[in-house]
N, C-alpha and C positions, 0 to 999 in steps of 0.2 A: 503494499500499499504506500509506503514512504517513497520508493523508487518511482511509482507512477506519478505521485504528486510532484516530486523533483523534475521529471521529464516534462510534465505539463507546464510548470513554471519556467523552465528553460525555453520551451517552445514559445510560450507567451513573450518572454523577453526578446526572443529573436524576431518575433512578428513586430513588436513595438520598435525595435531597432531598424527594421527594414522600413516601416512607416515613417520613422523620424528621418531616415535618409532620403526617402521620397519627397517629403515635405521640404527638406533643405534644397534638394535639387530643383524643385518647382520654384522656390523662392529665388535661388541664384539665377536661374534661366529666365526670369521675368514671365514665366507662364502661370504664376499663381493666380492672376486674375484672368478670368475667362474673357477672351475678346468678344465683344458684342457689337452689333452693327448699328446701335443706337448712337446717334451723334452726327456730327457733320465734319466734312473733310476739308481742310485748308492746306495750302502749300507755301513754301518759302524757298528762296534760292540763297545758297551760301557759297562763298569762295572756297572755303575749306571746312569740311565737316569733321576733321580729326578722326576720332574712333567712334563716332556715332553709329549706332546700329538699328536695325528694324527691331520694333518693340521697346525701344528706349522710352523712358517716360517724357511726357510734356507736362511742365509745372508752371504754376503761378504762385508766387510767394511761398514756394516750398511745398505746395499742395498739388498732388497729381491730378490733372484735369484731362489727360489723354495720353496717346502714345504714338510713336512713329510707325507709319504703315509701310512706307516704301522709300527708298533712296535711289535715285537714278541720275546719270550724268546728262546734262542738257549740252549737246554739241553745238547748238546755236548760240547759247550764252556763255559756254565755257564755264559753267558753274554746276554744282550739285543741287538738284531739286529734291526737297524733303517733303513728303506728303504725310500729313498728320491727321489723326481723328480726335476731335474734341468731343467730350461727352455731351450729350443733349442738354443736360442740366446747366451747362456753362455756355449759354447762347447769348451772352451779353458783352463779349469783348469787342471794343471799338475797332474800326477798320484801320486805325493808325497804330495798332499794337505792334510791339517790336518782338522779334524772335531772336534769341542768343543761344549759342551752344556753350555750355559750362561742363565741368568736370566735378563729379561728387568726390571730394577729398583730393589728395595730392595725385594719386594714381588710380582713382576710382573710375566707374563707368561715366560715359558722357550723356547728357540729356539736354532737351530743348526747354529753355525757360522763356515764358512770355511775360512782357511787361506791357499792361494795358495802357492805351493812349487816352486822349481826351474827346475824340470825336463823338457825335451823337449816333451816327450810323454804326451798325454793328456787323461782325463777320458772319457770313452765311456759307452754306455749302458751296464749294467750288471757288471761294475767294482765294486771294493771293496776298500774303504778308509782305509788304514792300520793304519794310525797314528790318535788317538783319545784321547780326554781328557773328562773325565766323568764330570757330574754335581757335583757341590759342594752342599751338603745338609747341611742346617744350623743346623739341629739337631745333625749331626755327629761332626760338628766343636765345637758346645757347649759342647757336651759330652767329647770330647777329652780335652777341656779346663778345665773342672770340674775335670776329672781324674788327669790332671797335677797338679791342685791346691790342690787337697786333698792328693796326694802322695808326694807332695814336701814340 
């Protein structure tokens, strides 16, 4: 009887461990939130997206309001086009909203941060965010510093 109890407890412990690893994997891969089709899609062009990826968060004041759906290179504009889905409950962003790419922490994942503007008209499905700020790439900054130090 004691052996059966121990085997049952070990089995339960293993199952809980596997579930914990699964939840951790979902959290790390940004799949923990089920993607839904409610919301509206807007796009923005960036000169450099750094390490931005599909499913990266779109935030306002640190609050997640959407996610990146698609990243493509536009050969006509020579820039990266980022398509984002904003949750339907956040349908109040002005048309002069600014989109910037930031990094969470020093070496963390990159995300799109929106800064609302002051216009009365709001973004709707299919709109384009005109004002953008590209990602800061650490290698480019270091390269500029090295060039400055060696030339001066």
